[in-house]
Structure formats: C-alpha cells, structure tokens
N, C-alpha and C positions, 0 to 999 in steps of 0.2 A: 471269653476274655474280650476286653474292649479292643477295638481296632482304630488305629490312627493313620490317616493318609498323609503322605509326605508333603501334600499341598497345604497341610495345616500350618498355623503360625509357627515361627521358629521356636518359640518357647515350648510348644507341645513336642516338637521333635527332640529338642534338648532333653526334655523330661523323660520321654519313653526310652531314649537311648541310655540315659543315666540309670533308669530302672533295670534295663537289660544288663548294664555293666555290674550292677549290684547282684543280679542273679547269676552272672557269669564271673563272679569275683575271683575264681581260681586263675583266670587269665592274668591277673596281676602277679600271682605267684609264679606263673610260667614265665612272664617277662622278667621277673626278678631272678629266676634260675638262669636265663640266658645272659642277664646282666652280670651275674657272678662268674659265669664261664668266660665272658669277654674280659673282665678285669683280672681274673685269675690268670688268664693267658697273657695279659699285658704285663703283669708282675713277673711272670715266668720269663718273658722276653727280656725285660729289664735286668733280671737276675743273670740271665745267660750272657748279656752283652757287657754289663758293668760289674758283675760279681767278681771276676778275676782281679780287676783293678782294685775294687774295694777290699778284697781279701789281702792283697799285697800291701796295701797302704793303710789298713785299718789302725794299726798302732800309731803310725805317723799322724793320721787325721785326728785320732783321739788326743795325742799329745798337743797338737796344734790348737784344738778347741779348748784344751785346759790352759794353755799358755798362748793366747792369741797375739799378745803384744810383741813378744820377742822370739817367736818360733820361726824358723827358716823353712818356708814352704817350697823351696827350690826343688828338692827331690820328688815331691808329689807332683809338682807342675811338669817336671821333666818326664816322669812316668806317664802322666796324662797325655802329653804331647806325643810321646813315642807310641803309646797304645793306639790313640785315635787317628794317627797318621799312617798306621801300618796298613798296607793294601789288603792283607788277609783279613784283618778285623773289619775293614770297610766292606769287603765282599760279604762277610758273615752278617754284618749289620743290615745291608741291603736285602739279603735273603730272608732274614728274620722279619724285617718290616713287610716285605711282600707276603710272606706266609701269614703274618698277623692280619694284614688287610684281607687276605683270602678267607681266613678263619672268621673275621668279623662279618664279612659279607655273607658267608654261609650261615652263621648263627642268626643274622638279621633276617635272611630269607626264610629260614625255618620258623622263626618266631612270627613273622608276618603271615606266612602261609597258614599256620595254626590258628592265629588270632582272627584273621579275616574270615576263614572258612567256618570257624565256630560261630561268628555272628551271622553269617549266611544261613547256617543250619538252624540257628535259634529263631531268626526272624521268619524264615520260610516254613520251617517244620516244627518249631517250638521245642527243638531238641536241646536238652540241658548240656552243660559242660561235662566232658568225660576225658580223662587223661589219655586213654587209648586212642580215641578218635582224634584228639588234638595232635598227637605225635604222628599218626597216620597221615592226616591232612598236611602237617608241616613237611613231612618227607615228600609227599606227592607234589606239593606246589613249590618245592625248593628250587628246582631248575628254572621253571618259568619266572619265579620271583627274582632269580639271579639275572636273567635276561632283562627284566624290567629295570633292575638296579643299574645294569650296564647302560641301557638307553637313556635313563634319567641322568646318569653321570655325564653322558655326552652332552646333554642339554646344559647342565651346569658348567661343564668345561667350555662349551661354546660361549656362554655368557661371560665367563671369566676372560676368555680370549678376546672378545670384543672390547671388554673394559681395558685390557692391557694395551690393545691397539690404540684406543683413544688416548690413554695415558702417554704412550710413547709418541703419538702424534703431537700432543700438547707439549711434551718435553722437547721435541724437535723444534717446534715453533719458538719456544722460549729460548732454546739454545741459539737460534738465529738472531734473537734480539739481545744476546749476551746476558740472558737471565736478568733483564731489567726488573728492578724491584717492583715498580708499579705494574708491570705486565704479570709478574708472579702473583701479586696480590689480586689483580683482576681475574686471573685464571683460577685462583683459589676460590674467589667469590662466585664466579659464574659456573665453575665445573666442580670444585671441591665439595661443597655442601650438597648440590644436586646429585653428585655421584654417590655420596654416602646415603642420602635418602633413597635413591634408586636401588642401591644394593640392599638396604633394609627392607624395602617393599618387595623386591624380588625374592629375597631369602624367605620372608614370611609367606609370600604367595606360593613359592616353589615347595616349601615344606608341607603346607596343607594340600597342595595339588598332588603331591606324591601319594598321600593317603587315598585320594579318589582314584588314582591310577591303580593302586593295589586292590581297591574294591572291585574295579572293573575286571582286573586280571583274574581274581579268584571267583569271578562270576562265570568264567570260562572263556575269556578272550586271550588272544596272543598279546605279547608285550607291546608291540607297536600299535596294534589296534586299541589296546586299553588306553594308551597315552592319547591317541586321537579322540576317542570317545570321551575320555575324562576332560579334555580341553573343551569339547563342545558342551558338555554338561556343566563345566566350571563357569562358563560365561553365559549360559542360558538363563532366560527369565531375569535379565538385568543383573547377572552375576549372583543370583540368589544362593546357589550352592557354595560358590567360592567365598562369598561374604559370610555365609553361615559357618563354614569351617574356620574362616579366619577370625571371626568374632569369638568363637569358642577358644581358639588358641590364644588370642589376646587376653581374654578373661583369665585363662590359666596363668599367663605371664604376669599379669597384674597381681593376682592373688598370691602367686608364688613369691614375687619380689617383695611384696608388702609383708608377708608372713616371715620370710627369711630375714628381712631387716629388723623386724620386731624381735625375733628370737636371738639374733646376733647381739642386739642391744642388751637383752636380758642375760646373755651369756657373759657379759662383762661384770656382772655382779659376783663378788667373791663367794666362794664355796658353792652356792647353789647355781652358779654360772655353768658348772660342768653339766648339770642336768639339762639346761636350756641348749647347751652346745650339742649334746646328744640328740635332743628333741629336734633341733634344727637339721641335723644330718638325716634323721629318720623322716622328717617332714619333706625335705627336699627329694629324697629318693621316692617316697610314697606318692607325692604329687606328680612327679615325672612319670612313674609307671602307670598311674591312673589316667593321666592325660593321653599317653600313647594308646592305651586300650580304648579310652573314650572316643578319641578322634577316629580310631579304626571303626568303631561301631557307628559313629555318626556318618562316616563316608558310606558305609554299607546301607545305613538307614535312608540316606538321600536317594539311593538307587532302588528303593522298594516302593511298589505301588501302595503297599500297606504293610504295617508291622504289628505284631502282637506284643503288648506290654502288660 
C-alpha cells in the first residue's frame, strides 16, 4: 500500500486521514452510541429533578396552555418557588449534576481511548476496526484519559480566572470614575471586542489542542507529559500542526453552518419542510460525529512518521 509521510502537503494528510476514517467508519457508530448514553442520562436526570413538579401540575399547565389569556398561574408559580427553594431538592439537584458530570467525563474518556487507540493500531499495524478491541482499549485508557481531562480543565479554568480578574479590575476602575459613559464606551472598545476575539481564538485553539494531547497520551505518555509534548508539537514548524488541525476544524464549522442554514430555510416550506427538518437534524449529528472522529485521526496522523492509506 502507498505510504505518505507527515511532512507531505496538508492536503495529502487530510486525504489519507479521510480514507482511514472511511475504513474505520464504525468509529462513528461508537461515538453515536456514547452520545445516546450521554443524552439518555441527561433526560433521566431532568426527569428525576423536574418530574415530580410536572406530575403535580400537569393538569394546571394543560389548562393554562388551553386558556392562556385568563388562567391564574399563581398556584403553579407558588409550587415552583416552594419546590426549587427547598434545601432537600437543592441538595439532590447538586448531587445529580455532579453525578452527571462524572458520567459524562467517564463516557468521554472511554470514547476517546477507544477512538485514538483504534487509529494508532490502524496507522501502525494496519489493524481494522473490531468492537472487542475497541472496548478493551477504551477501558484500558479510561483512567489516563480522565487525568488528562482533569489537567486540561485546569488550564481552561485558569484562562477563565484570568479573564474574570481582568474584568473585575476594569469594573473597579470604572467604578472609581462613577461609571462615566465615555469611559465605559472606551473600555468596551479597547477591551470588549478584543476580549471576545481572544476568547474565540483561545476556544478554537484549545479545542484542537486537546485532540493532540489525547493522541500523545494514547501513544503511551502520562497526562502532563502528553500536554507538554503536544504544546511543543503544536507550535513546531511555524505552528504547522496547530494550523492544520485548526483549518480542518474551521472547514467543518463553515460547511456545517452553511448546510444547516440551507436546510433550515427549506424546512420552512409547507408539508415537505418536515423532511428537511429531519434531514437537518441527521446532518447536524452526522457531521459532528464524523468531525470528532476525523480530528482524532488527524491528530494521530500528525504524530506518525508515515501512515498507510
């Protein structure tokens, strides 16, 4: 089979990774399975938290929706206030949220471990996808992946903390000026727009950087070592790898937004609009699943001296 070195032009790398994704297409089904588990658990959590309130007030809510102009919503609002101000309910809600976050992290770690190791096995050994090996690798790499998620979350939290400190500092300065209108406008111009752009760039960069970290981790490194090596690789050769991952992600965003807008416009057509609405839903999920798998393969591909396609 033909071999392509990672020093090849970006288009060649994108091409052979895309071919690998097509050969490993069950990875998209695996990601879809984990996605179902995540959202099914989310629905179960909402049902647990809000189900009793909805059951008690279902008849009232139905009557209110049928007669919205003259219906007295006071009993529903009173029950809402008493329910969600109850310390017991708040404690249960906090526990459920923490459990769901834990469940989401575990599922994410399992999915990432299985996907990245599948690409490593394919690129290095030409091994095709197998459900048994996928789940074995997923379980094997779950704990290291959780540690990586923890350290990456610290980075994200640190960036958020710095941003909050800057915002509070600017707010303090404006407070000393009595929130002078011209000072507020000047601060908005000098800090508002640059702050938004900085967060956009940071979010995009951090998203693709995390894929490279996971590729290094599943290569056999510890979490902190993977982050360090990923940073060096990310900025090496004039940020070649970082730009390559980011361009792929931006292309996905552009195609996804354009396709979703077109389908939403067609969904406004009477009768046949239902078909385009469903097509929009399927396209959105499908593109997201494919891009997650593709970026995973691309991150692994950039770390290969050569890959078989």
